[in-house]
Each structure stands twice: as structure tokens, then as C-alpha cells.
C-alpha positions as CSV (number, residue, x, y, z in Angstrom):
1,M,93.9,-76.9,100.3
2,R,96.7,-74.3,99.8
3,Y,97.1,-71.3,102.1
4,L,98.6,-67.9,101.6
5,V,99.2,-66.6,105.1
6,G,100.0,-63.0,106.0
7,L,101.8,-62.1,109.2
8,G,102.6,-58.7,110.7
9,N,101.8,-56.0,113.1
10,Y,99.8,-53.1,111.8
11,T,101.3,-50.7,114.4
12,A,104.9,-51.3,113.4
13,G,105.3,-49.8,109.9
14,D,106.7,-52.3,107.4
15,D,106.3,-55.2,109.8
16,A,102.7,-55.3,108.4
17,V,103.7,-55.9,104.8
18,G,102.4,-59.5,105.0
19,V,98.9,-58.5,106.0
20,H,98.9,-55.7,103.4
21,V,99.7,-58.2,100.7
22,L,96.8,-60.4,101.9
23,E,94.5,-57.5,101.9
24,H,95.5,-56.7,98.3
25,V,94.9,-60.4,97.3
26,V,91.4,-60.5,98.9
27,A,90.3,-57.0,97.8
28,N,91.2,-57.8,94.1
29,G,89.7,-61.3,94.1
30,L,93.0,-62.9,93.5
31,D,92.4,-65.7,96.0
32,R,91.6,-68.4,93.5
33,G,93.0,-71.9,94.0
34,F,94.0,-71.1,97.6
35,T,92.7,-69.5,100.7
36,A,94.1,-66.2,102.0
37,V,94.5,-66.2,105.8
38,D,95.3,-63.0,107.7
39,L,97.0,-64.1,111.0
40,S,98.4,-60.6,111.7
41,T,100.3,-61.1,115.0
42,S,98.7,-64.5,115.8
43,A,101.5,-66.7,114.4
44,L,100.5,-69.4,116.9
45,D,97.2,-69.9,115.0
46,L,99.3,-71.2,112.0
47,I,99.1,-74.6,113.7
48,A,95.4,-74.8,112.7
49,Y,96.5,-75.0,109.0
50,L,98.9,-77.8,109.4
51,N,96.9,-80.9,108.7
52,A,96.7,-83.9,106.3
53,D,94.4,-81.9,104.0
54,T,96.9,-79.0,103.5
55,E,98.8,-79.2,100.2
56,A,101.0,-76.2,100.8
57,V,101.5,-73.1,103.0
58,L,103.2,-69.9,102.0
59,V,103.7,-67.3,104.8
60,V,104.3,-63.6,103.7
61,D,106.1,-61.6,106.4
62,A,108.7,-58.9,106.9
63,A,112.1,-60.4,107.4
64,R,115.6,-59.0,108.0
65,L,117.6,-60.9,105.5
66,G,120.3,-58.5,104.7
67,L,118.8,-57.5,101.4
68,E,118.1,-54.0,100.1
69,P,114.8,-52.6,101.6
70,G,111.9,-53.8,99.5
71,E,113.6,-56.9,98.1
72,Y,112.3,-60.3,98.9
73,R,113.3,-64.0,99.0
74,F,111.4,-67.2,99.2
75,F,112.9,-69.8,101.5
76,S,112.0,-72.9,103.4
77,P,112.3,-73.1,107.2
78,E,115.3,-75.5,106.9
79,D,117.2,-72.7,105.0
80,V,117.3,-70.3,107.9
81,E,117.6,-69.9,111.6
82,T,115.4,-67.4,113.4
83,Q,117.2,-64.6,115.2
84,K,114.0,-63.2,116.7
85,E,114.1,-62.7,120.5
86,L,110.8,-63.9,122.1
87,A,109.7,-64.0,125.7
88,G,107.9,-67.2,124.6
89,L,105.1,-68.2,122.3
90,S,101.9,-66.3,122.9
91,T,98.9,-64.9,121.0
92,H,100.6,-61.5,121.0
93,E,104.0,-62.3,119.6
94,G,105.2,-65.1,117.5
95,D,107.6,-66.4,114.9
96,A,106.4,-68.7,112.1
97,L,109.7,-70.7,112.4
98,K,109.2,-71.3,116.1
99,V,105.5,-72.2,115.6
100,L,106.5,-74.7,112.9
101,E,109.2,-76.2,115.2
102,L,106.5,-76.6,117.9
103,A,104.1,-78.2,115.5
104,R,106.7,-80.6,114.3
105,S,107.6,-81.7,117.8
106,A,103.9,-82.2,118.6
107,G,103.5,-84.5,115.7
108,Y,101.6,-82.3,113.3
109,P,102.0,-83.1,109.7
110,I,104.1,-80.5,108.0
111,P,103.0,-79.8,104.4
112,P,105.3,-78.1,101.8
113,F,106.0,-74.8,103.6
114,A,107.7,-71.7,102.5
115,I,108.2,-68.1,103.6
116,M,108.3,-65.0,101.5
117,G,110.5,-62.7,103.5
118,I,110.3,-59.0,102.5
119,E,113.1,-56.8,103.7
120,P,111.6,-53.9,105.6
121,Q,112.7,-50.3,105.2
122,D,111.1,-48.9,108.4
123,M,109.7,-50.8,111.3
124,A,109.2,-47.8,113.6
125,S,105.8,-47.2,115.2
126,G,103.2,-46.2,112.6
127,M,100.1,-47.5,110.9
128,T,101.4,-47.3,107.3
129,L,103.9,-49.0,105.2
130,S,106.9,-47.1,104.0
131,E,106.3,-45.6,100.5
132,L,108.9,-48.1,99.0
133,L,107.0,-51.2,100.2
134,A,103.5,-49.7,99.7
135,E,104.4,-49.2,96.0
136,R,105.3,-52.9,95.7
137,V,102.4,-54.6,97.4
138,A,100.7,-55.6,94.1
139,A,104.0,-57.1,92.8
140,Y,104.6,-58.9,96.1
141,A,101.1,-60.4,95.8
142,A,101.7,-61.6,92.3
143,A,105.0,-63.2,93.2
144,A,103.5,-64.9,96.3
145,I,100.6,-66.3,94.3
146,E,102.8,-67.6,91.6
147,H,105.1,-69.3,94.1
148,L,102.3,-70.8,96.1
149,L,100.6,-72.3,93.1
150,Q,103.9,-73.9,92.0
151,M,104.6,-75.4,95.4
């Protein structure tokens, strides 16, 4: 099984871009050949998808990568180091890279795994994406699906 996973916080503007991409995929019936999984702020639940039957995982999330707002990059966990400050792993905050590190140290099988990091424009409090990212949700979804199916 292949999984397209959306992460993000609906109350933090562009931080929710990953879950908006997942919503677009599901609402338009684009989830063929993979399962779309909305983990929102529950990154720790990612561990449930790391098993011997998993062919590939692509996480879509906002990421500060030093790109222009709205641009995105695909990368593997080995390509980057998280800079996110966490009080610890919990069901209320998380970091896909730290969850993957925890899973690896606990002996979980790690399938081919990639992250689609989308540079946010505005992560202030708010229930909507910036206009720039909102206009690109369909394009992000198409790029994510193409990448996942090629992994």
C-alpha cells in the first residue's frame, strides 16, 4: 500500500497546506493507487503506517526551506535536519522527521519515504490558507500524486 499523508494545523494559516492538499485529493476522487491519510497535527500516528506492507509514504506539509512562498521541494529525511523546536513528542505537536527517527530506533521497517515541503507565506493564526497557497492546492496535489506513484 502507498500512503499520501497530510500534516498541518488548521488554526495556523499556511501550516495547514498539507491537509488542504489531502482534502482536494479526496474531494476530487484522485486517491487511486494509494490511500490518502489526514493526520493533521497527529504526526505521531504516522508510525501506524510504517510496516512491512507499506510500499511508500509521501508526507505533504508546510516547511521553511528558504524558498519563495508557495514553492515546494521533495526530499528524503536523510537530506535534511529538522530545526523545529518541540517540547517532546505528543499527540498535539509533532515533527515527521522526529517520528521517523523514533520509529527507526524502535525497529519499525522504514519504507521508501519522502516529504513534499511547501514554503508557507503566512503561518499566523487563522483558519484559511494564504491566497497564494490556496490557488496552488490543485497543482500541489497533482505533483504529490505523481511523485508518490513514482516512488
